[in-house]
Residue, then its C-alpha position, 0 to 999 in steps of 0.5 A: m689908437y686906444r689910450r689908457g686913462p690914469p691909474p685909479p687912485g690908490p690908498p695914500p702912502p703911510p706917513l713917515l715916522t719921525a722921532a720927535p713925537c716919541l721923544a716929546e711923549l717920553r719927555e711928558r712922561g718924565e722918562p729921561l728924568r727917571a733914568l737920570g735919577f736911577a743912574a744917580l742913585v746907582l752911582g751914589s750907592v757905588l761911591l758909598h760902597w767904595t767909601v765904606s770899604l776903603m776908609d778906616p773903621g776905627f782901628v786902634p793905633q799900635a801904640g794903644v791908648s795914650e797916657e793922656q787918654e788913659a788919664m781921662i778914663p775913670p778907674l774901673p771896678k776890679t770885675v771890669q778890666l780893659r784887657r790887652c789884646g792877645y793878637c796885636m798886644v795893644k791896650q783896648p779901649m772899651r767896646a773895642k774888639h780884635c778882628r782876625v780878618c783885618q788883623h787890627c783892633v777896632r773901636r766900637f766894633d760891630h762886625h766884619c762885613p764880607w760884602i765891603e771887605n772891611c770892618v764896621g766900627e765907630k768911624n764908618h758905621s753911620l756911612f754903612v747904614a746910609y749905604l744900606a738905605m741907598q742900596l734898598v732904594v735902588l733895589l726897590w726901584a729896580l723891582h718896580i722897573a722889572w715888574s712893569g716889564l712883566y706881562f703875564e699870559g697863560s702860555w708857556k711861550w710867554l715864560k720862555h721869552n721872559i724867563f731872564l726877566l722873571l729870574s732877575f725879578v726873583l733875585m732882586a726880591i731876595f736881595t731886597v728882603v736881605a737889605v730890609l732885614l739888615l737895615v731894620s736890625h742896624l737901625y734898632l741897634v743904633s737906637c739902643n746904642t749897642t752893636t751887633w757884637e755886644f748884642m750877640s756876645r753879651h754873655r762873654i763881655s765883662y763890662l756888660q756881664h758886671c753892669d747893673t743896667e742892661n745897656p750902660f751906653d743907652q741914652g735914649l732914642i733921640r740922643n743915641l741917634w744924634r750921637f750916631f749920625c751927627t757927631c764925628h769925634l770918637v767917644a770915651w765910652e768908659k765915661m759913659y759907662f759910669q753915666e758921666d758926660s762923655d768927652p771926645v777922645 
């Protein structure tokens, strides 16, 4: 009887793929730490956004300037008058302005930001600048991630499969340019100790129209940055207007 011999040896079966080498490779490249770092930046940006949106930007109380605070203010020349607000009827301290959206007068008013739905004033301006800086870092990191996923090929098929990634990259690039312009402009204004409102409306502000110097609140780059980022109390701007040592209000 004819017996068949053993089948000829075939190619060995492929080895089973395991996740361990892939995870080890990812750990060596630091991918989990990068993902955690990016998530931490996004979380910090969201928390700063909520903080700046919900905090008091420096609303002038309905009672206005108290008698004790008014006694600290030196007499102003007749050409410079601290007017009473025509909307909420409070006596405004110097550099304050009424916001028609918030329906309050805001100390050291900079502008009303629609992105945070709140005013930017003396109490939250420094956090607003920090928020812009963190938002810029998040956008730059996201741009890097999106760019690393783009592999350009000379065919329409590639564009069809990567259209959403390409549109996301263009959109983030636009937001990045906006964030850079906002951050640079605010840092410049902070370095001069001026505000967006004062910079744009100098011709309509009495205490700037009748001032001998271009900016009576400018104390030099270092002192301006220190006062802006490192002091927490409110400032009697009327005293600085007369080149005196400003005390907390």
